[in-house]
C-alpha positions in Angstrom: 1.1 -15.5 -17.8 3.0 -17.6 -15.6 2.1 -20.9 -17.5 3.3 -19.3 -20.9 7.1 -18.7 -18.5 6.9 -22.2 -17.5 6.7 -23.1 -21.2 9.2 -21.1 -22.8 11.5 -22.2 -20.0 11.2 -24.9 -21.1 11.6 -25.1 -24.1 14.6 -22.7 -24.2 16.2 -25.3 -21.9 15.9 -28.3 -25.2 18.0 -28.1 -27.6 20.2 -31.4 -30.1 23.5 -30.5 -29.2 24.5 -30.9 -25.3 26.0 -27.5 -24.1 28.8 -27.0 -22.0 28.1 -25.1 -19.0 30.2 -21.9 -19.0 33.2 -22.0 -16.4 33.7 -17.7 -16.1 32.0 -15.8 -14.4 31.5 -12.1 -15.3 33.0 -9.4 -14.7 33.0 -6.6 -11.8 33.0 -3.8 -14.6 29.5 -5.7 -15.8 26.1 -4.0 -16.0 24.9 -7.0 -14.5 26.7 -6.2 -11.6 26.0 -2.8 -11.0 24.1 -1.7 -7.9 20.4 -0.5 -7.9 19.6 2.7 -6.5 18.8 2.7 -3.4 14.8 3.9 -2.1 14.7 6.8 0.5 13.2 6.2 3.7 9.3 6.4 2.4 6.5 5.7 5.5 7.2 5.2 8.9 10.6 3.6 10.0 8.7 0.8 11.8 6.1 0.0 9.3 8.4 1.6 5.8 6.3 1.5 2.4 8.1 -2.2 0.8 9.7 -1.7 -2.6 6.7 -4.0 -4.4 4.9 -0.7 -3.7 7.3 2.2 -5.6 7.2 0.3 -9.0 5.9 2.9 -11.1 2.8 0.3 -12.9 -0.1 -1.7 -12.3 1.3 -4.0 -9.9 2.9 -0.7 -7.5 0.3 0.9 -7.5 -2.0 -2.3 -6.0 0.5 -3.1 -3.3 0.5 0.3 -2.3 -3.2 0.4 -2.0 -2.5 -2.5 -0.2 -0.1 -1.1 2.1 -2.0 2.4 2.6 -5.1 0.2 3.9 -2.7 -2.2 6.7 -1.4 1.9 7.3 -4.5 3.2 8.1 -5.2 0.6 10.7 -1.7 0.6 11.9 -1.7 4.2 13.2 -5.1 4.3 14.4 -4.0 1.6 17.2 -1.6 4.7 17.8 -3.7 6.7 17.6 -1.7 9.1 14.9 -2.7 10.7 12.0 1.0 11.5 10.8 2.0 8.8 8.2 -1.4 9.1 6.8 -0.4 13.1 6.3 2.5 12.3 4.4 1.4 9.5 2.1 -1.6 11.9 1.4 -1.0 15.2 1.9 -3.1 16.5 -1.2 -5.9 13.8 -0.3 -9.1 15.4 2.3 -10.4 12.2 3.1 -6.9 11.2 4.2 -6.2 14.5 5.8 -10.0 14.0 7.7 -9.4 10.4 9.4 -5.0 12.0 10.0 -6.9 14.5 11.9 -9.8 12.0 13.4 -6.8 10.2 14.6 -4.7 13.3 16.4 -8.2 14.0 18.1 -8.2 10.9 19.9 -4.9 10.7 20.6 -5.1 14.5 22.2 -8.6 13.7 24.2 -6.9 10.0 25.1 -9.1 7.9 23.4 -8.4 4.3 21.8 -10.2 3.3 18.9 -11.1 -0.7 19.2 -11.9 -2.2 15.8 -12.6 -0.9 12.5 -9.8 -2.5 10.4 -10.7 -2.2 6.5 -9.7 -4.6 4.1 -9.9 -5.2 0.4 -12.1 -7.8 -0.4 -11.6 -7.9 -4.1 -9.2 -8.3 -6.3 -8.6 -3.9 -7.1 -9.4 -3.0 -10.9 -6.1 -0.1 -11.6 -5.5 1.6 -14.2 -2.0 3.2 -14.5 -1.6 6.2 -16.9 1.7 7.9 -17.1 2.5 9.3 -13.4 -1.2 8.7 -12.1 -3.0 5.4 -10.9 -6.6 5.2 -10.6 -7.8 1.8 -8.7 -11.8 0.5 -7.9 -12.3 -1.8 -5.2 -15.1 -3.1 -2.5 -14.0 -3.1 0.8 -15.2 -4.0 3.9 -14.7 -2.5 7.5 -15.3 -4.2 11.4 -17.6 -2.8 13.5 -15.7 -0.1 15.7 -16.4 2.0 18.2 -14.2 4.5 20.2 -13.2 4.2 23.9 -12.9 7.3 26.1 -9.5 7.4 28.4 -12.0 5.3 31.0 -12.7 2.5 28.4 -16.0 3.8 27.9 -17.7 3.9 24.3 -18.3 7.6 23.4 -21.1 8.5 22.6 -22.3 8.5 19.1 -19.0 6.4 18.6 -20.0 3.4 17.4 -20.4 1.5 14.1 -21.1 -1.4 13.1 -19.4 -4.0 10.0 -20.1 -2.5 6.6 -19.4 -5.6 4.7 -19.4 -4.4 0.8 -18.2 -0.8 0.3 -17.6 0.1 -3.0 -14.7 2.5 -2.8 -11.6 4.0 -4.7 -8.1 6.0 -4.3 -6.2 8.2 -6.9 -2.2 7.9 -6.8 0.2 10.6 -8.1 4.1 9.2 -8.7 6.3 11.0 -6.8 9.6 11.3 -8.4 11.2 12.8 -4.9 10.2 10.0 -2.9 10.5 7.3 -5.8 7.3 6.3 -4.6 3.3 7.0 -4.9 1.4 9.0 -2.5 -2.7 9.5 -2.4 -4.7 12.0 -3.9 -7.6 10.8 -3.8 -9.3 8.1 -0.8 -13.4 7.2 -1.0 -14.1 4.7 1.3 -17.9 3.2 0.3 
């Protein structure tokens, strides 16, 4: 597509007659001068959902997937489930992850490792207000440490390099962005 755009630009820039540049600027009332509506805040103040993840199309859904995966790790380092819960209020697995982060915080625990990443080009299908995304994820080795720095029993897991995963999103007109309706890792 990019080469098609470059080719179209090259062709449209050529003509048999030389054209003079316009010395007039568009008027202030021109529709191109109208400001775009500002997006309401979405996500934590220190890690907001980026504008490119707030479009109701495949590119926006993929950008939201990548943002949410990064958000899971960012919230794990606090640990806090608030932002995860806010962006996936009806997502069962999201709520489970949020509860785990909240329980770790309440117990004075920290989570070491566990970075999740998308390792393949996601398959994204958007129809109206719904997006379905399939992807392969990798999770780094992870362990939960108690307040003294000792590993909590049965909390250490090896890295998993290839986890077939999926995410379903629903478009929210109120938020002007996506929310997670389902998440499956592995």
